[in-house]
N, C-alpha and C positions, 0 to 999 in steps of 0.2 A: 544286367545283361551286357556282355561285351560286344558293343556295336561294331567296333573295329574288327574283331575276330570274325564276326558274321559276314561283314561286307568284304573284308579281305579274302575270306574263303570263297566268296561267290564271284566277285567282280574281277579280281586280279587274274585268276587263272583263265578268265574269258577274254582278257585283253589280246592275247596272242599265244603262240606256242611256247613263248618264254614267260616265266614267272619272275617276280621281283626277287632280288637277292635277300638273304636274311637280314642284312644290315638295314635295308630299306623298310623291312617289315616291323622294325622296332619303333618304340615311341620317338617322336621327332625331338631333335636337340635344337633348341632355340638359342644357339650360340652364335658367335661372330662368324660371318661368312669366310670360308677359307679362300684366300686370294689365289691359291693355286688352282682352284676350280675354274672351268671355262666361263666366259661371259657369252650368253646365248641371245641371238636375235630371233624374235618371234614375230613372224609376219601374219597379220590378220586381214580378213576381208573388210570392206567398207560397209556401212549400214545399207540394208536393202529398204527401199521406200515402204513406209507403213509399219516398220518394225523397230522404230527408234528405241523404245523403252526396253523391248526384249533384247535388242542388241546391246544396250548399255548394261543390262543385267549380266548377260553372258560374258561380256568383256571384263566387267568388274570381278565376277566369280573366277574367271580364268586368271586374272592378274593376281588376285589374293592367293589362289592355289599355287601359283609360281613363287610368290613372295614367301610363303611359309615353308617352301622347300629349298630356299636359297642355301641354307647351311649344308645340305646334302648335294646340291646340284650346281650351285654357283649363281651369280647374278644374271639378270636378263634385261632385255630392252624390247619393248613392243613397238612395231611399226605397222601402221594401218594403211592399206591400199588407198591410193588416191582416186580410185574409180569405183562407183557403186556397181554392184553386180548381183544378178539373181543367183539362186541356190545352185543350180546346175553348173553355172559358170565358176562359182567358188570352188566346187568340187574338181572341176577340170584344172583350175589354177593350182589346187593342192596336188593333183596328179603330176603336173608339169613343173613342180617345185617352185611355183611362184607364190605360194602361201605355205605356212607351216601348220596352222590350226584353223579349222572352221567348225561350225556346229550345225547339225541338221537332224531332221527326222530320219531315223534309221530305216534300212531295208536290207534284205539279204544281198542284193546287188551291190549296194554301197559298202557293205561289210566285206565283200569279196575284193573290192578295189582299194579300200582304205582301212586303217586301223582304228576301230572305235574304242573310246574309253567308256565302258558300259556302266556309267552312273547317270541316271536320268536327271538332267540339270533343271528341267521344268517340272519335276515331280509328276510326270505323266499327263499334264494338263493339255498338251498339244494333241492328245487323243480325245479330248472333249470338245466337240464342235457345235457351236451355236450357228444360227443360219441367218444370212442376209436374205430378205425377200423384197419383192417390189412393194413400195409403199401402198398400203390399203389392202394388200393381199392377206386375208385371214384364213385361208383354207387349211393351214397346218393345225389349226386348233381342233380339227376333227380327225387328225391322224393319231392313231394309238398303236399301230403295229408297223413292223418293217414292211410287210406286204402292202400296206396302204401307202407307204412312202414311195414305193416303186413307181407309182403313177406320176411322180414329180421328176422334172429334169434338173440335174445338178450341173453346175459349171465348175471346172477345176483347171489347174495349170497343166501345160504340156509335159513338164518333166517331174511332176510331183508323184511321190509314192501313193499319195491319197487317191489319185486318179485310178490307179490299178486296184487299190483296195475297194473302192466303191464299185467298180465294174465286177470284181470278183464276188461281190455280194448282190449282183444282178440289179444294181441301181444305175439307171441311164445317166451317162456323163457326156457333156460337151466340153471339149478341150480348147483352151485359148490361153492368152497371156494373163498375168496377174491383173494388170490394170484394166484390161478389156472385160474381165469377169464381172466387175461391178456394173458396167454399162449394159452388158448382156442381160443381166437380171432386171435392171431398171427399165429396159426397153422390151422386156417380156419374152426374150428368146430362150431363157432358161428360168426355172422357178426358184432355185435356191443356190446360194454360194456359201458353203460351209467354211467357217473360220474358227480357229482355236479360241476358246474363251479367254485366253491370255492376250490375244491381239485384236479381237473384234471391236472392243471399246475404242482403242486408239485409232483404228481405221475409221470408225464411225464419226469421230470428231473431225475428220477431214471432209468438210462439207462438199468440196468440189469432187472428190473421189467417190463419195457415196450419195450423191444427189439422187433423189427419187427412190431411196432405199429405206427399209426399216429393219430392225432386229426382231426376228420372231421370238416371242416369249413363251412358246409352247414346248419346243423340242430341243433335246441334245442328242446328237449322234455320237456314240461312244465306241472306241476301239483302242486296244493297246498300241501306243505309238510314241515311244520315248524319243527325246532329243538327246543326242550324245555329242561330245566333242569328238572330232575326227582329226587324225594326222596321217601322213603318208604311211603306206604299208610297211616301210622299212624303218620307221622312226620309233622304235620300241622305247628308247630312252625317254623321249618326250612324252609318250603315252603313259609310261610308268610314273613320270614326275607329276603329270596332271592328276592321275588317279590318286597318288599318295597325298597330294595337296588337298584334293576334294575330301578325301577320307579324314584328314586332319581337321578340316573345317567342319565336317559333319559331326565328328566326335565332340568338338568344342561347342557345337551349336551355332557356329557362325554361318554355315551353309543355310540352315533353316531361317536364321535371322535375316540374312540378306534377301532370301526369296520372299519372306513375308513383308519386307520393306517395300516391295514392288506393288504399286497400285494395281497393275495389270494382273498380278497373281491374286490379290485379295478380291478384286472385282470378278475375276474368272471363277474363283471358288464360290462367290455369292450367286453367280449365274446358274450354278448347278441346283440351287434350291427352287422347288416349285415347277420344274420342267420335267416332262416325260423323257426318260432316257431310253433311246433305242440303240441296242448293242449290235454291232456288226463284227465280223471276223477280219483279222489282219493276216492274210496268207504270206505277207512279205516279212513278217517278224521271225527272225531266226530263233532257234531253240535257246542258244546261249543268252540272247537279248531278252527273251521271254522270262527266263529264269532270273536274270539280273533285275528286271522290272518287278517281278513278283516277290523277290527277296528284299528289294530296297524299299518299296513303298510302305510295307507294314512297319519297318524300322523308322522311316521318315515320319509317318503319322503318329507313331507311339511316343515321339520325343515331346518333352514338356512344352517347348516353344510352340509346336503345332497344336497340341491339345488345348492350349490356352486361347487359341485363335477361334473367334466366333464368326463364321462366314456370313451369317445373316445380319450382322451388325457392322461389317467391315467398311462398306462404301455405300454411298447413295446410288440407287439404280440409274443407269444411263437412260436418257430419253429414248423412247421406242421408235419415234419417227422424226423426220425432218419436215419442216414446213417451208 
């Protein structure tokens, strides 16, 4: 099966109203970089607290995608912002030309403002949500349906697409800041704080941040929610370059290899075993992004690298509670 042809046919037309030129759709030429090509400065956001490993993976993935496209696009230099910033501020910085690339859970609103590279860099795992609960709270073991979950109060961030997604599914939500969310659950003002299975383990290891909390081992809340690289709406050249680089990496298996090398990904996959999955709808997912996700994931899971991965044996389970 020609993976490149399938994904080029789905992802690249969805990048923008402009498609890649025929020259860029050919096989990559790993020759010496043409010195006549421009040297590009790529400005990135700084790590957001609690996402160190996810940030490192996304930065490495982007760097390698830029490296493999140097023969076609020229050399580059990455400069990281000196200030940590939350997701919405990163997007504002992108809008005001203070950043060149960021990555985020997508939404129709974000896709109207910015140009997404519609390749899900976390293989859809940010739509798989495990739950922080107050230590000793075992009520979720009796929840088997979405209707039963509606009696629990969720806490989520002010500017997160997830907040609108949960409300659209009639799940009660309290809005606050990222850091305050942990305390609100531990003090009993909300019942659950949903976190991606790729980030919850790293957060739980921060004892100060998650004091008084436990990771529920009964439920996964699931909805289609890909993370894409985003660039400014007029930066088609950079979007095309990133897309080409990711596709080259996917075809070679390097994309899958890099993702599987992440402890957070392997642990996240293992968390899906043995938990009841409650599916909710994502009304914020655009039709092009839905198609991209649905076309990409089967190709991703069908690759030899992923098929050889055994999630049940990947990592030791994280402790469920803190003492």
